[in-house]
Biopython code that builds the backbone (N, CA, C, O; Angstrom):
import numpy as np
from Bio.PDB.StructureBuilder import StructureBuilder

atoms = [
    (1, "MET", "N", (0.868, -1.174, 0.000)),
    (1, "MET", "CA", (0.000, 0.000, 0.000)),
    (1, "MET", "C", (0.907, 1.227, 0.000)),
    (1, "MET", "O", (1.819, 1.339, 0.820)),
    (2, "ASN", "N", (0.648, 2.142, -0.925)),
    (2, "ASN", "CA", (1.512, 3.325, -0.954)),
    (2, "ASN", "C", (1.134, 4.297, 0.164)),
    (2, "ASN", "O", (0.067, 4.203, 0.772)),
    (3, "ASP", "N", (2.046, 5.228, 0.408)),
    (3, "ASP", "CA", (1.894, 6.122, 1.566)),
    (3, "ASP", "C", (0.654, 7.001, 1.496)),
    (3, "ASP", "O", (0.021, 7.241, 2.524)),
    (4, "SER", "N", (0.292, 7.484, 0.321)),
    (4, "SER", "CA", (-0.873, 8.377, 0.223)),
    (4, "SER", "C", (-2.178, 7.638, 0.495)),
    (4, "SER", "O", (-3.099, 8.201, 1.086)),
    (5, "VAL", "N", (-2.261, 6.382, 0.068)),
    (5, "VAL", "CA", (-3.464, 5.587, 0.338)),
    (5, "VAL", "C", (-3.553, 5.281, 1.832)),
    (5, "VAL", "O", (-4.622, 5.375, 2.434)),
    (6, "MET", "N", (-2.406, 4.913, 2.424)),
    (6, "MET", "CA", (-2.402, 4.617, 3.857)),
    (6, "MET", "C", (-2.748, 5.869, 4.666)),
    (6, "MET", "O", (-3.490, 5.797, 5.645)),
    (7, "GLU", "N", (-2.210, 7.006, 4.252)),
    (7, "GLU", "CA", (-2.504, 8.255, 4.957)),
    (7, "GLU", "C", (-3.991, 8.595, 4.889)),
    (7, "GLU", "O", (-4.580, 9.030, 5.879)),
    (8, "LYS", "N", (-4.590, 8.396, 3.727)),
    (8, "LYS", "CA", (-6.020, 8.680, 3.567)),
    (8, "LYS", "C", (-6.860, 7.761, 4.456)),
    (8, "LYS", "O", (-7.787, 8.217, 5.125)),
    (9, "LYS", "N", (-6.534, 6.466, 4.461)),
    (9, "LYS", "CA", (-7.282, 5.513, 5.297)),
    (9, "LYS", "C", (-7.106, 5.817, 6.785)),
    (9, "LYS", "O", (-8.059, 5.737, 7.560)),
    (10, "LEU", "N", (-5.881, 6.164, 7.173)),
    (10, "LEU", "CA", (-5.622, 6.501, 8.571)),
    (10, "LEU", "C", (-6.425, 7.731, 8.977)),
    (10, "LEU", "O", (-7.022, 7.754, 10.054)),
    (11, "ASN", "N", (-6.444, 8.742, 8.134)),
    (11, "ASN", "CA", (-7.212, 9.952, 8.434)),
    (11, "ASN", "C", (-8.708, 9.671, 8.541)),
    (11, "ASN", "O", (-9.385, 10.234, 9.400)),
    (12, "GLU", "N", (-9.226, 8.803, 7.673)),
    (12, "GLU", "CA", (-10.650, 8.433, 7.738)),
    (12, "GLU", "C", (-10.970, 7.760, 9.071)),
    (12, "GLU", "O", (-11.960, 8.097, 9.720)),
    (13, "LYS", "N", (-10.142, 6.824, 9.468)),
    (13, "LYS", "CA", (-10.391, 6.089, 10.715)),
    (13, "LYS", "C", (-10.248, 7.003, 11.934)),
    (13, "LYS", "O", (-11.042, 6.926, 12.872)),
    (14, "LEU", "N", (-9.236, 7.864, 11.914)),
    (14, "LEU", "CA", (-9.050, 8.783, 13.031)),
    (14, "LEU", "C", (-10.168, 9.818, 13.101)),
    (14, "LEU", "O", (-10.551, 10.236, 14.193)),
    (15, "SER", "N", (-10.693, 10.234, 11.960)),
    (15, "SER", "CA", (-11.821, 11.173, 11.951)),
    (15, "SER", "C", (-13.047, 10.547, 12.591)),
    (15, "SER", "O", (-13.777, 11.208, 13.330)),
    (16, "PHE", "N", (-13.273, 9.271, 12.304)),
    (16, "PHE", "CA", (-14.396, 8.555, 12.913)),
    (16, "PHE", "C", (-14.228, 8.480, 14.433)),
    (16, "PHE", "O", (-15.173, 8.731, 15.181)),
    (17, "ILE", "N", (-13.029, 8.135, 14.877)),
    (17, "ILE", "CA", (-12.767, 8.020, 16.312)),
    (17, "ILE", "C", (-12.887, 9.383, 16.981)),
    (17, "ILE", "O", (-13.410, 9.481, 18.091)),
    (18, "TYR", "N", (-12.412, 10.431, 16.323)),
    (18, "TYR", "CA", (-12.520, 11.800, 16.851)),
    (18, "TYR", "C", (-13.989, 12.164, 17.055)),
    (18, "TYR", "O", (-14.362, 12.684, 18.107)),
    (19, "ALA", "N", (-14.812, 11.894, 16.063)),
    (19, "ALA", "CA", (-16.249, 12.190, 16.176)),
    (19, "ALA", "C", (-16.875, 11.392, 17.313)),
    (19, "ALA", "O", (-17.739, 11.896, 18.031)),
    (20, "TYR", "N", (-16.438, 10.150, 17.472)),
    (20, "TYR", "CA", (-16.962, 9.310, 18.550)),
    (20, "TYR", "C", (-16.586, 9.895, 19.915)),
    (20, "TYR", "O", (-17.419, 9.952, 20.820)),
    (21, "LEU", "N", (-15.338, 10.326, 20.057)),
    (21, "LEU", "CA", (-14.901, 10.913, 21.328)),
    (21, "LEU", "C", (-15.720, 12.149, 21.664)),
    (21, "LEU", "O", (-16.123, 12.341, 22.811)),
    (22, "LEU", "N", (-15.967, 12.986, 20.660)),
    (22, "LEU", "CA", (-16.792, 14.181, 20.886)),
    (22, "LEU", "C", (-18.210, 13.802, 21.294)),
    (22, "LEU", "O", (-18.790, 14.404, 22.197)),
    (23, "LYS", "N", (-18.758, 12.799, 20.618)),
    (23, "LYS", "CA", (-20.121, 12.370, 20.927)),
    (23, "LYS", "C", (-20.232, 11.806, 22.344)),
    (23, "LYS", "O", (-21.269, 11.929, 22.996)),
    (24, "MET", "N", (-19.155, 11.191, 22.802)),
    (24, "MET", "CA", (-19.173, 10.600, 24.134)),
    (24, "MET", "C", (-18.833, 11.606, 25.232)),
    (24, "MET", "O", (-18.781, 11.240, 26.406)),
    (25, "GLY", "N", (-18.600, 12.877, 24.865)),
    (25, "GLY", "CA", (-18.441, 13.902, 25.879)),
    (25, "GLY", "C", (-17.049, 14.487, 26.042)),
    (25, "GLY", "O", (-16.839, 15.329, 26.915)),
    (26, "ALA", "N", (-16.094, 14.062, 25.226)),
    (26, "ALA", "CA", (-14.752, 14.640, 25.328)),
    (26, "ALA", "C", (-14.775, 16.062, 24.789)),
    (26, "ALA", "O", (-15.525, 16.366, 23.862)),
    (27, "SER", "N", (-13.965, 16.925, 25.363)),
    (27, "SER", "CA", (-13.853, 18.283, 24.821)),
    (27, "SER", "C", (-13.104, 18.213, 23.490)),
    (27, "SER", "O", (-12.394, 17.247, 23.214)),
    (28, "LYS", "N", (-13.272, 19.231, 22.689)),
    (28, "LYS", "CA", (-12.598, 19.275, 21.383)),
    (28, "LYS", "C", (-11.083, 19.173, 21.565)),
    (28, "LYS", "O", (-10.416, 18.435, 20.840)),
    (29, "GLU", "N", (-10.548, 19.909, 22.524)),
    (29, "GLU", "CA", (-9.107, 19.924, 22.753)),
    (29, "GLU", "C", (-8.595, 18.558, 23.206)),
    (29, "GLU", "O", (-7.569, 18.080, 22.721)),
    (30, "ASP", "N", (-9.318, 17.932, 24.141)),
    (30, "ASP", "CA", (-8.902, 16.614, 24.615)),
    (30, "ASP", "C", (-9.000, 15.574, 23.509)),
    (30, "ASP", "O", (-8.115, 14.729, 23.373)),
    (31, "ALA", "N", (-10.073, 15.628, 22.712)),
    (31, "ALA", "CA", (-10.226, 14.685, 21.599)),
    (31, "ALA", "C", (-9.093, 14.855, 20.596)),
    (31, "ALA", "O", (-8.552, 13.867, 20.098)),
    (32, "GLU", "N", (-8.731, 16.101, 20.296)),
    (32, "GLU", "CA", (-7.624, 16.348, 19.366)),
    (32, "GLU", "C", (-6.315, 15.795, 19.915)),
    (32, "GLU", "O", (-5.538, 15.190, 19.176)),
    (33, "ASP", "N", (-6.065, 15.998, 21.210)),
    (33, "ASP", "CA", (-4.847, 15.474, 21.831)),
    (33, "ASP", "C", (-4.806, 13.952, 21.778)),
    (33, "ASP", "O", (-3.772, 13.361, 21.469)),
    (34, "ILE", "N", (-5.928, 13.330, 22.078)),
    (34, "ILE", "CA", (-5.999, 11.864, 22.063)),
    (34, "ILE", "C", (-5.779, 11.332, 20.656)),
    (34, "ILE", "O", (-5.058, 10.352, 20.472)),
    (35, "ILE", "N", (-6.390, 11.964, 19.661)),
    (35, "ILE", "CA", (-6.221, 11.526, 18.272)),
    (35, "ILE", "C", (-4.774, 11.710, 17.826)),
    (35, "ILE", "O", (-4.214, 10.841, 17.156)),
    (36, "GLN", "N", (-4.170, 12.832, 18.193)),
    (36, "GLN", "CA", (-2.772, 13.071, 17.824)),
    (36, "GLN", "C", (-1.868, 12.009, 18.451)),
    (36, "GLN", "O", (-0.975, 11.482, 17.786)),
    (37, "ASP", "N", (-2.093, 11.698, 19.712)),
    (37, "ASP", "CA", (-1.301, 10.685, 20.399)),
    (37, "ASP", "C", (-1.521, 9.305, 19.779)),
    (37, "ASP", "O", (-0.578, 8.528, 19.634)),
    (38, "THR", "N", (-2.763, 9.006, 19.415)),
    (38, "THR", "CA", (-3.085, 7.729, 18.789)),
    (38, "THR", "C", (-2.372, 7.592, 17.451)),
    (38, "THR", "O", (-1.794, 6.544, 17.164)),
    (39, "ALA", "N", (-2.406, 8.641, 16.625)),
    (39, "ALA", "CA", (-1.732, 8.613, 15.323)),
    (39, "ALA", "C", (-0.227, 8.450, 15.501)),
    (39, "ALA", "O", (0.411, 7.695, 14.768)),
    (40, "TYR", "N", (0.337, 9.158, 16.473)),
    (40, "TYR", "CA", (1.768, 9.054, 16.749)),
    (40, "TYR", "C", (2.151, 7.627, 17.119)),
    (40, "TYR", "O", (3.135, 7.093, 16.606)),
    (41, "LYS", "N", (1.385, 7.015, 17.997)),
    (41, "LYS", "CA", (1.684, 5.646, 18.417)),
    (41, "LYS", "C", (1.550, 4.673, 17.254)),
    (41, "LYS", "O", (2.337, 3.735, 17.133)),
    (42, "PHE", "N", (0.559, 4.893, 16.401)),
    (42, "PHE", "CA", (0.400, 4.030, 15.233)),
    (42, "PHE", "C", (1.631, 4.129, 14.336)),
    (42, "PHE", "O", (2.185, 3.109, 13.926)),
    (43, "LEU", "N", (2.054, 5.337, 14.035)),
    (43, "LEU", "CA", (3.213, 5.530, 13.161)),
    (43, "LEU", "C", (4.500, 5.027, 13.808)),
    (43, "LEU", "O", (5.404, 4.555, 13.119)),
    (44, "LEU", "N", (4.577, 5.127, 15.117)),
    (44, "LEU", "CA", (5.750, 4.666, 15.842)),
    (44, "LEU", "C", (5.875, 3.143, 15.807)),
    (44, "LEU", "O", (6.979, 2.616, 15.671)),
    (45, "TYR", "N", (4.762, 2.439, 15.928)),
    (45, "TYR", "CA", (4.793, 0.987, 16.069)),
    (45, "TYR", "C", (4.387, 0.216, 14.818)),
    (45, "TYR", "O", (4.386, -1.015, 14.842)),
    (46, "ILE", "N", (4.045, 0.888, 13.739)),
    (46, "ILE", "CA", (3.504, 0.189, 12.568)),
    (46, "ILE", "C", (4.467, -0.865, 12.015)),
    (46, "ILE", "O", (4.030, -1.926, 11.568)),
    (47, "ASP", "N", (5.753, -0.586, 12.040)),
    (47, "ASP", "CA", (6.719, -1.533, 11.482)),
    (47, "ASP", "C", (7.061, -2.678, 12.424)),
    (47, "ASP", "O", (7.541, -3.719, 11.976)),
    (48, "SER", "N", (6.825, -2.507, 13.705)),
    (48, "SER", "CA", (7.221, -3.522, 14.675)),
    (48, "SER", "C", (6.072, -4.415, 15.134)),
    (48, "SER", "O", (6.289, -5.347, 15.909)),
    (49, "MET", "N", (4.856, -4.145, 14.668)),
    (49, "MET", "CA", (3.712, -4.938, 15.113)),
    (49, "MET", "C", (2.953, -5.487, 13.916)),
    (49, "MET", "O", (2.959, -4.907, 12.830)),
    (50, "ASN", "N", (2.312, -6.601, 14.140)),
    (50, "ASN", "CA", (1.443, -7.184, 13.135)),
    (50, "ASN", "C", (0.004, -6.853, 13.535)),
    (50, "ASN", "O", (-0.626, -7.598, 14.285)),
    (51, "ILE", "N", (-0.502, -5.740, 13.035)),
    (51, "ILE", "CA", (-1.844, -5.283, 13.388)),
    (51, "ILE", "C", (-2.815, -5.836, 12.354)),
    (51, "ILE", "O", (-2.748, -5.483, 11.177)),
    (52, "LYS", "N", (-3.722, -6.707, 12.802)),
    (52, "LYS", "CA", (-4.673, -7.320, 11.871)),
    (52, "LYS", "C", (-5.879, -6.420, 11.609)),
    (52, "LYS", "O", (-6.365, -6.348, 10.481)),
    (53, "ASN", "N", (-6.355, -5.745, 12.627)),
    (53, "ASN", "CA", (-7.495, -4.853, 12.477)),
    (53, "ASN", "C", (-7.068, -3.461, 12.951)),
    (53, "ASN", "O", (-7.105, -3.155, 14.143)),
    (54, "ILE", "N", (-6.669, -2.641, 12.005)),
    (54, "ILE", "CA", (-6.121, -1.322, 12.324)),
    (54, "ILE", "C", (-7.149, -0.460, 13.046)),
    (54, "ILE", "O", (-6.815, 0.214, 14.021)),
    (55, "GLU", "N", (-8.392, -0.474, 12.581)),
    (55, "GLU", "CA", (-9.418, 0.364, 13.203)),
    (55, "GLU", "C", (-9.619, -0.009, 14.667)),
    (55, "GLU", "O", (-9.745, 0.865, 15.524)),
    (56, "SER", "N", (-9.647, -1.290, 14.946)),
    (56, "SER", "CA", (-9.810, -1.744, 16.329)),
    (56, "SER", "C", (-8.612, -1.322, 17.181)),
    (56, "SER", "O", (-8.783, -0.869, 18.313)),
    (57, "TRP", "N", (-7.415, -1.469, 16.645)),
    (57, "TRP", "CA", (-6.208, -1.079, 17.374)),
    (57, "TRP", "C", (-6.227, 0.415, 17.670)),
    (57, "TRP", "O", (-5.955, 0.824, 18.799)),
    (58, "LEU", "N", (-6.544, 1.230, 16.679)),
    (58, "LEU", "CA", (-6.613, 2.681, 16.864)),
    (58, "LEU", "C", (-7.655, 3.046, 17.917)),
    (58, "LEU", "O", (-7.417, 3.907, 18.764)),
    (59, "PHE", "N", (-8.799, 2.391, 17.858)),
    (59, "PHE", "CA", (-9.873, 2.665, 18.809)),
    (59, "PHE", "C", (-9.432, 2.337, 20.232)),
    (59, "PHE", "O", (-9.688, 3.108, 21.157)),
    (60, "ARG", "N", (-8.777, 1.205, 20.405)),
    (60, "ARG", "CA", (-8.310, 0.815, 21.744)),
    (60, "ARG", "C", (-7.284, 1.813, 22.287)),
    (60, "ARG", "O", (-7.345, 2.200, 23.454)),
    (61, "VAL", "N", (-6.348, 2.221, 21.440)),
    (61, "VAL", "CA", (-5.346, 3.191, 21.881)),
    (61, "VAL", "C", (-6.019, 4.507, 22.268)),
    (61, "VAL", "O", (-5.641, 5.130, 23.260)),
    (62, "ALA", "N", (-7.006, 4.929, 21.494)),
    (62, "ALA", "CA", (-7.728, 6.170, 21.801)),
    (62, "ALA", "C", (-8.485, 6.043, 23.124)),
    (62, "ALA", "O", (-8.469, 6.971, 23.932)),
    (63, "ILE", "N", (-9.136, 4.928, 23.350)),
    (63, "ILE", "CA", (-9.894, 4.728, 24.586)),
    (63, "ILE", "C", (-8.947, 4.699, 25.788)),
    (63, "ILE", "O", (-9.274, 5.233, 26.848)),
    (64, "ILE", "N", (-7.786, 4.083, 25.627)),
    (64, "ILE", "CA", (-6.795, 4.117, 26.703)),
    (64, "ILE", "C", (-6.392, 5.562, 26.965)),
    (64, "ILE", "O", (-6.185, 5.947, 28.116)),
    (65, "GLY", "N", (-6.279, 6.365, 25.913)),
    (65, "GLY", "CA", (-5.986, 7.785, 26.076)),
    (65, "GLY", "C", (-7.059, 8.499, 26.864)),
    (65, "GLY", "O", (-6.755, 9.407, 27.638)),
    (66, "VAL", "N", (-8.294, 8.114, 26.684)),
    (66, "VAL", "CA", (-9.400, 8.706, 27.443)),
    (66, "VAL", "C", (-9.238, 8.383, 28.923)),
    (66, "VAL", "O", (-9.396, 9.257, 29.775)),
    (67, "VAL", "N", (-8.928, 7.149, 29.220)),
    (67, "VAL", "CA", (-8.783, 6.739, 30.620)),
    (67, "VAL", "C", (-7.586, 7.433, 31.265)),
    (67, "VAL", "O", (-7.649, 7.833, 32.427)),
    (68, "VAL", "N", (-6.505, 7.576, 30.517)),
    (68, "VAL", "CA", (-5.301, 8.197, 31.061)),
    (68, "VAL", "C", (-5.533, 9.680, 31.350)),
    (68, "VAL", "O", (-5.059, 10.186, 32.367)),
    (69, "THR", "N", (-6.254, 10.386, 30.473)),
    (69, "THR", "CA", (-6.516, 11.803, 30.720)),
    (69, "THR", "C", (-7.419, 11.969, 31.923)),
    (69, "THR", "O", (-7.258, 12.907, 32.704)),
    (70, "GLY", "N", (-8.367, 11.062, 32.073)),
    (70, "GLY", "CA", (-9.161, 10.997, 33.282)),
    (70, "GLY", "C", (-10.098, 12.156, 33.561)),
    (70, "GLY", "O", (-10.533, 12.311, 34.702)),
    (71, "THR", "N", (-10.431, 12.976, 32.576)),
    (71, "THR", "CA", (-11.400, 14.021, 32.851)),
    (71, "THR", "C", (-12.754, 13.367, 33.087)),
    (71, "THR", "O", (-13.033, 12.320, 32.502)),
    (72, "PRO", "N", (-13.589, 13.942, 33.912)),
    (72, "PRO", "CA", (-14.859, 13.294, 34.255)),
    (72, "PRO", "C", (-15.719, 12.948, 33.042)),
    (72, "PRO", "O", (-16.284, 11.856, 32.987)),
    (73, "SER", "N", (-15.828, 13.848, 32.076)),
    (73, "SER", "CA", (-16.681, 13.561, 30.924)),
    (73, "SER", "C", (-16.106, 12.428, 30.085)),
    (73, "SER", "O", (-16.851, 11.601, 29.558)),
    (74, "GLU", "N", (-14.782, 12.388, 29.960)),
    (74, "GLU", "CA", (-14.167, 11.323, 29.180)),
    (74, "GLU", "C", (-14.257, 9.984, 29.901)),
    (74, "GLU", "O", (-14.507, 8.954, 29.274)),
    (75, "LEU", "N", (-14.055, 9.994, 31.209)),
    (75, "LEU", "CA", (-14.175, 8.760, 31.963)),
    (75, "LEU", "C", (-15.601, 8.240, 31.896)),
    (75, "LEU", "O", (-15.815, 7.030, 31.824)),
    (76, "LYS", "N", (-16.577, 9.135, 31.919)),
    (76, "LYS", "CA", (-17.984, 8.734, 31.766)),
    (76, "LYS", "C", (-18.197, 8.110, 30.391)),
    (76, "LYS", "O", (-18.920, 7.122, 30.261)),
    (77, "ALA", "N", (-17.570, 8.683, 29.364)),
    (77, "ALA", "CA", (-17.681, 8.121, 28.019)),
    (77, "ALA", "C", (-17.114, 6.706, 27.993)),
    (77, "ALA", "O", (-17.698, 5.812, 27.380)),
    (78, "TYR", "N", (-15.977, 6.500, 28.656)),
    (78, "TYR", "CA", (-15.378, 5.175, 28.720)),
    (78, "TYR", "C", (-16.292, 4.201, 29.456)),
    (78, "TYR", "O", (-16.455, 3.055, 29.036)),
    (79, "GLN", "N", (-16.882, 4.659, 30.550)),
    (79, "GLN", "CA", (-17.790, 3.802, 31.303)),
    (79, "GLN", "C", (-19.015, 3.442, 30.466)),
    (79, "GLN", "O", (-19.482, 2.304, 30.516)),
    (80, "ASN", "N", (-19.537, 4.390, 29.702)),
    (80, "ASN", "CA", (-20.672, 4.107, 28.824)),
    (80, "ASN", "C", (-20.304, 3.053, 27.796)),
    (80, "ASN", "O", (-21.093, 2.149, 27.522)),
    (81, "LEU", "N", (-19.113, 3.160, 27.228)),
    (81, "LEU", "CA", (-18.655, 2.188, 26.252)),
    (81, "LEU", "C", (-18.564, 0.809, 26.872)),
    (81, "LEU", "O", (-18.989, -0.174, 26.266)),
    (82, "GLN", "N", (-18.015, 0.726, 28.073)),
    (82, "GLN", "CA", (-17.882, -0.561, 28.733)),
    (82, "GLN", "C", (-19.244, -1.154, 29.083)),
    (82, "GLN", "O", (-19.428, -2.368, 28.998)),
    (83, "GLU", "N", (-20.198, -0.312, 29.475)),
    (83, "GLU", "CA", (-21.545, -0.801, 29.775)),
    (83, "GLU", "C", (-22.204, -1.346, 28.521)),
    (83, "GLU", "O", (-22.912, -2.352, 28.573)),
    (84, "ILE", "N", (-21.972, -0.683, 27.393)),
    (84, "ILE", "CA", (-22.528, -1.163, 26.132)),
    (84, "ILE", "C", (-21.967, -2.540, 25.809)),
    (84, "ILE", "O", (-22.689, -3.415, 25.331)),
    (85, "ARG", "N", (-20.694, -2.726, 26.068)),
    (85, "ARG", "CA", (-20.044, -4.015, 25.792)),
    (85, "ARG", "C", (-20.309, -5.043, 26.869)),
    (85, "ARG", "O", (-19.961, -6.212, 26.702)),
    (86, "GLY", "N", (-20.919, -4.637, 27.975)),
    (86, "GLY", "CA", (-21.251, -5.573, 29.037)),
    (86, "GLY", "C", (-20.098, -5.846, 29.994)),
    (86, "GLY", "O", (-20.138, -6.813, 30.755)),
    (87, "ALA", "N", (-19.078, -5.003, 29.962)),
    (87, "ALA", "CA", (-17.930, -5.201, 30.851)),
    (87, "ALA", "C", (-18.127, -4.406, 32.134)),
    (87, "ALA", "O", (-19.021, -3.564, 32.228)),
    (88, "THR", "N", (-17.300, -4.678, 33.096)),
    (88, "THR", "CA", (-17.339, -3.924, 34.347)),
    (88, "THR", "C", (-16.179, -2.936, 34.358)),
    (88, "THR", "O", (-15.175, -3.126, 33.671)),
    (89, "ILE", "N", (-16.333, -1.886, 35.143)),
    (89, "ILE", "CA", (-15.314, -0.849, 35.239)),
    (89, "ILE", "C", (-14.589, -0.999, 36.562)),
    (89, "ILE", "O", (-15.215, -1.035, 37.621)),
    (90, "ASP", "N", (-13.270, -1.085, 36.502)),
    (90, "ASP", "CA", (-12.475, -1.094, 37.716)),
    (90, "ASP", "C", (-12.349, 0.330, 38.218)),
    (90, "ASP", "O", (-12.370, 1.275, 37.429)),
    (91, "LYS", "N", (-12.220, 0.485, 39.496)),
    (91, "LYS", "CA", (-12.009, 1.816, 40.087)),
    (91, "LYS", "C", (-10.579, 2.245, 39.824)),
    (91, "LYS", "O", (-9.650, 1.453, 39.978)),
    (92, "TYR", "N", (-10.398, 3.500, 39.426)),
    (92, "TYR", "CA", (-9.053, 4.027, 39.136)),
    (92, "TYR", "C", (-8.616, 4.927, 40.247)),
    (92, "TYR", "O", (-7.514, 5.474, 40.201)),
]
sb = StructureBuilder()
sb.init_structure("model")
sb.init_model(0)
sb.init_chain("A")
sb.init_seg("    ")
for serial, (resi, resn, name, xyz) in enumerate(atoms, 1):
    if name == "N":
        sb.init_residue(resn, " ", resi, " ")
    sb.init_atom(name, np.array(xyz, "f"), 0.0, 1.0, " ", f" {name:<3s}", serial, name[0])
structure = sb.get_structure()
């Protein structure tokens, strides 16, 4: 896959995740920071990992970013996601 095609696909997936973060209550600034960090980690590790489902990997990294930032609205978004999936939330 050439670089321009990969860049376009990465931007599409990150745009979707960004919109999801906003919908779940993240501030614009926090969502932008999380997306930037997610893209950086993807580019950093792309050659050293065998990622089978890129969208899922990006989503997980972004959600971990939400938990790490720990703002109340973002943590609530994470808890909502876990409730949808039927998982339990550990206390942080």
